[in-house]
Phi, psi and omega in degrees: 000325179295326179293317178301315179295323180294318178295317179297319180295322178298316179295320180294320178297320179296318181291321182290341175282345180272114183296325180297329178294320176298316184293313188288319187267330185249310188280311185300311180298326179293316181294316181292321176298321179295318178297319179293323178295320179289323183284325185240023185298333182256010184292339180282345179261095183281128177224148180228120172267112186241126176269150179231128175250108183261093176269358184266316181062024181251178183295325181294319178293320178297323179297324178296318178296322178294325177296316180295333180258016182288161179300331180295329181257003180294135183091345178249319183244132172240129188256137173234139183261141177228149184278329184229158177294325180297318178295321179293318178298320177297321179293322178293315181295326181278349181085010177291326173229157182277330180202166179218144179249127181250114178263116186286161175294141179087004182295319182285328185277343182294119186293329183238011178078008182242005181266349182242165176295152182290155173290131185242152178244126177263119182241178180224144179294340180280343183224063184293322182294319179295322177295322177296320177298313180298320180292321180294316179297317181296312181296321179295318181293315180297321177298321179293318179297316179295325176295320177297316181297319180296321180294321179292315180298322178295320179295320180292319180295334180278356176117005179292138181293149180300332182294338182270000183301315179301319180292321178296320179295322179294319178292321180295328180295338179277348181279163176227155178300144184296334181231132177228145180256130178227142179278141179220126182283168180281339179209168183275352183254124176288149179279121177281147182301316183293332179291339176265309187280342174298299175298326181299311180290327176300314179293322179303310184282330178293330177297340175292345174299336176300313178293319178301310183296317181293316178298317180299324179297313183287329176296315180292328177292321178294324180281351180085005182295318181296321180294321180293320179293319181294329180286338179286161182283057180242336180086146179293332178296318178295323178298313180294320179295320180297315179291323177295320179296320179295319178295320179297312182296317181297315180295315181295323178296320178295315179295320180296319180298314182295316182293321179294316179295320178299323180285312187282321187264330187237013171061036172293148183227130172229139189291334187223104179300327178296322177296320177299315179297319181296317179295321179295316179297317180298319179292323178296320176296320180296322177299320177300315181295319179294323177298316179297323179296315180298316180299324181286336185269331187249173184231351181226166178297319181294318177296321179297316180297314182294313182294320179296321180296316178298316181297315182296312183290328175296317181294315184288328178289320180282328185281346178090029180287339183260341180221156174298138181301326182293340182268002181263176180282160178303325180296316180294323178296325177289317180295331179298336179289349177261010179239144179290323179291328175297318176294318181298320179293328173298317179296315179295326177295315178296317178296325180287343179254016171099359179282140185241161168063212186297332179299329182273317190248355183299303180295316177301317179296321178295318178297316178295320180296317179297317179297314181297318178295321178295319179294316180297319179294320178297317179298315179299318179296317180297315180296322179293319179294325180291327181276343181282125181293000000 
């Protein structure tokens, strides 16, 4: 065991003397995570500035404004009033408001909701979510108003006296549609940007350890270092274990650094620190397996660098290291299940939204383990085929 530790310590000292290793594994992921935290730090706080153009001046139009200013939307929607549609359109185009609702004249007086022009929503391609919110609130309110009108018209058609219409309208206004759709999240904690992109960037750069390890192996083989170590009474198994241990420690140190800085400096939050540690250890083991695979497939230092780069970028593009998994296509989300970093990011996402324990990291750890075992089995098969005459 002392020999294994000595070989690992020797490799670690060599890597720590390389300034590029410090930059890629420790400095770069922290800086990029910090930039993302600064750029998207408020993305978790959804707000909508909505303008209202009331050309109707009636009770139905006033009710829509009251809905937008209701306690349920307080803190999410801020309402601004405009006198004309042209002024509201100018405000949307200038970015003063995210969307605007135009209530046409005659909206309140129309007995069945079909005598006036429809209520329209002015949106912007830059603020699609806010426009969708304004459209959803407007459509829900108009549907409720039309339901009220229909109930009053039905009562009058059934013989209710015209004198009772105001009272019937007041009673109908207290009714609600029998079915309403409401959004409900999977957990009570919103996912902070840094809680996702901190580990994401850490894994992205730590995967470059695959190239470092493979290149270092061929450099030492060219220099004769491996032959001298193999000739010593330590055995090739101790040599492989030592190099694997150095890659594992180096990778785990990089992931630990990024997660700690994200937590201490940028207020990243994960519900279960043990889960974070487990995912980091699993990814470090996976890096060791990928390094061995690259070494088994190539024969030169240049080939190792090229193949490792292709492998790393394929994994990070499919795994969702650059974008939230929810923002990708269904095909990419399925392909992410074939990558270890894709599984790890699922675990960090659940931990970042308040899920704890095995519920958060059980499936990701299993996915990473299956991937690592498949890579290890492939590496073993390749080495066996090469040795078979």
